C-alpha positions in Angstrom: -192.0 -232.6 -183.3 -192.6 -235.3 -180.7 -195.3 -237.9 -181.4 -196.9 -239.6 -178.5 -200.0 -241.9 -178.3 -202.4 -241.0 -175.6 -205.1 -243.3 -174.3 -208.6 -242.1 -174.5 -212.0 -243.0 -173.0 -215.6 -242.6 -173.8 -217.6 -239.9 -172.2 -221.3 -239.1 -172.1 -223.4 -238.5 -175.2 -221.1 -240.7 -177.3 -218.2 -238.1 -177.4 -214.7 -239.6 -177.1 -212.4 -237.5 -175.0 -208.7 -237.5 -174.1 -208.0 -239.1 -170.7 -206.5 -236.0 -169.1 -204.7 -237.8 -166.2 -203.0 -240.3 -168.5 -202.2 -237.5 -171.0 -200.6 -235.4 -168.3 -198.4 -238.3 -167.1 -197.4 -239.2 -170.7 -196.6 -235.6 -171.6 -194.6 -235.1 -168.4 -192.5 -238.2 -169.0 -191.9 -237.3 -172.7 -190.9 -233.7 -171.9 -188.6 -234.8 -169.1 -186.9 -237.2 -171.5 -186.6 -234.7 -174.4 -185.7 -231.7 -172.3 -183.4 -233.6 -170.0 -184.8 -232.1 -166.8 -187.6 -232.3 -164.3 -191.2 -231.1 -164.8 -193.1 -230.3 -161.6 -196.6 -230.7 -163.1 -198.7 -230.8 -166.3 -202.3 -229.8 -166.5 -204.6 -230.6 -169.4 -208.3 -229.9 -170.0 -210.6 -232.7 -168.7 -213.1 -232.4 -171.5 -210.9 -232.4 -174.7 -212.8 -234.2 -177.4 -210.9 -236.4 -179.9 -211.3 -234.5 -183.2 -208.6 -235.3 -185.7 -206.5 -232.3 -187.0 -207.4 -230.1 -184.0 -205.1 -228.7 -181.3 -205.4 -228.2 -177.6 -203.1 -226.8 -174.9 -201.8 -228.1 -171.6 -199.9 -226.1 -169.0 -196.4 -227.3 -167.9 -195.0 -226.2 -164.6 -191.3 -226.3 -164.0 -189.6 -226.8 -160.6 -188.9 -223.0 -160.1 -192.6 -222.2 -160.8 -192.2 -221.0 -164.4 -195.1 -222.1 -166.6 -195.2 -222.8 -170.3 -197.9 -224.0 -172.7 -197.5 -227.2 -174.7 -199.6 -227.4 -177.8 -200.7 -230.8 -179.0 -202.3 -231.8 -182.3 -204.7 -234.7 -182.4 -203.6 -236.7 -185.4 -206.4 -239.3 -185.7 -209.5 -240.8 -184.2 -207.3 -243.1 -182.1 -206.2 -240.1 -180.1 -202.6 -240.2 -181.3 -201.2 -236.7 -180.7 -198.0 -234.8 -181.5 -196.5 -232.0 -179.5 -196.3 -229.2 -182.0 -195.2 -226.4 -179.7 -193.8 -225.4 -176.3 -193.7 -221.8 -175.3 -194.2 -219.2 -172.6 -197.6 -218.8 -171.1 -199.4 -215.8 -172.4 
């Protein structure tokens, strides 16, 4: 399991959400380092609320066009997350 800290920002109505752009950059760098290869792109939801002990998914695109899903678990209200899974897109 890979733990990473993602920055978050406030959104309307008082909900705190993951900053998807920063999350994508952080996940891409972390996966490239841990997998020892290039990642073409990462796409995360833009409205993911920070709710501890919940999971969300981002799509990872490899240079050849293959796509996989990375599952992240929000560990706390500070938006610290862990990658808990990486698998083929359904």
